[in-house]
N, C-alpha and C positions, 0 to 999 in steps of 0.2 A: 457253333458259336460264330466264327467269322465267315464271310461269304467267300465263295470259290472265285477265282479269277475266270473271267469269261472271254470267249473269242470275239473278235470284231465281227460285224455283219458279213455274212457271206450267203449269197442267194442259193447257191448250189447246196450248202450245208442246210439252209433253212428248208429247202425241198425235202431233203432227206429226213429231217426232224419231223415234219408234218405229214409226210407220205402215209405212215401206219395208221393215221387217224382220218384221212380224207374219205375213205368209204365206209365208215361206220356211223350209225345213227349216234347223235350226241357227240361226235368227235371234235367239234370246234374247241370246247374248253380243255380237253386233254392235249390238242395241238397247241393251244395257247400257252398252257403250262409248260409244255416240252419246249417250246420256243423260248420263254422267258427263262427257264432252267439253263438252256444252252447259251444265250446271249446275255442274260442278266436283265433283260428288258424286251419289250415287244418293238422292234424297229418298225418306224412308220413305213419303211420301204417293203415290209412284209404284209401290209394291209392288202394290196392288190394281188400278191402272190396267194395269200389265204383265200381271199374272195374267189379267185380263179380256181383253185383247188377244191373248195367246198361248194361251188356254183352258187355263191350268194353274192350280194352286193357289198361294195366297199363300205357303204354306210352300216350295214349289219355287223361287219368286222368291227368297225370304229366304235359303233354303239356297245357291242359286247365288251370290249377292251375298257372303254370309259365307265361302264357300268360297275365293274368289279374293281374295288379299291386296291387289290393286290397286283393288279397289272400296271405296268408303267410304259410310257412311250419314250423312246430315244433318250433315256438316261439310266445308267447303271446306278444301282443304289450304293451307299457307302459300305464300307466292310462291315459295319454294324447298322442294322436298321431297328430304330426304336419307334414302336406304335404306341401312342397314348390314346386311351378310350376317351371319347368326347360325348358319351351317351349320358342321358339325364341321371341315371342313378349314380353313375361315377362323379358326375358334376355336383350332385347333392353331397357327396362325400369328400370333396375337396379337390376334384380334378384339375379345375382351373389353376389352382395354386402350384400343384405338381407340374402342369404343363409350363407355367411361367417359370418355374425353377429349371426345368429341362431346357427351355429356349435360351435362357441366360447362361446356363452351364456350357451349352453346346455352341452358343452364339448362332443359332439357326432358327428359322422360322418354319412354319408348316411346309411340307413338300421340298424342303431344301436339303441339299447334301453339302457337307462342308468341302472347301477347296482342297483340302488334303486327302479327301475320298474316305475318311474314316467313319463319319456318321451321316445318317439320313434320319429325319424326323417326319413322321407321318401321323396324322389323325386318323382314328378308326371310330366306328360308331357301333361298339359293343363287342367285347372279347368274351362274353358269357360269364364274367366274374362279378355280376351285379351285386352279390352279397359280400364281395370282398374288395370293393373299390376303394379308392381309385386303382384302376388296373392299367397295366401296359404289356407289351410284348416286345421282348428284345431278342433278336436273331431267331424268332420261332418259339421262344420259351415265355409262357405266360407268367405274370408277376402280379399279386394282388396286394391290397392294404398298403399302397404307397403313400408317402407324404413327400414334402419338398426335400427334406434331408435324405430320405431313402432313395429318391431318384438321382439326386446328385452323387451319392455313394455308388450306385449301379453304374452311372456314367464314368465314375472315376476307375472303377475296376474293369469296365467294358464286359461285364458278364452279369447275369441274374443270380 
């Protein structure tokens, strides 16, 4: 349900977190996953460290982090992360109305976290529930068949 409190950036800790992955083929994504799990985000200060440890360019690290929508730079997510599907199948079933209701209820726009740190609102492009749209993911749990009243209720409860 709710996110775990994460420590502040610490280079020595980051080195320890990525070290197990630096010498294995395909270790970059597991290292990024571990860093994000540790700190709640990928600190920009980690880009040069990762590039050095994996013997790749900083541009390669940056490109990888920005390619995958689940990674975030320099901002911890809210205690609750609400991801709303923006793909065509969900849009055809009313996702725009659901998104508008969520934005209004949370008083947030895409990629924003509330000042109180409770909620982060993120767009995603397919959660794999195309036949059950509009779809969302709240704190890692997928939800299908949403409407504007349903999303408001989920936000009020803070759970799926």
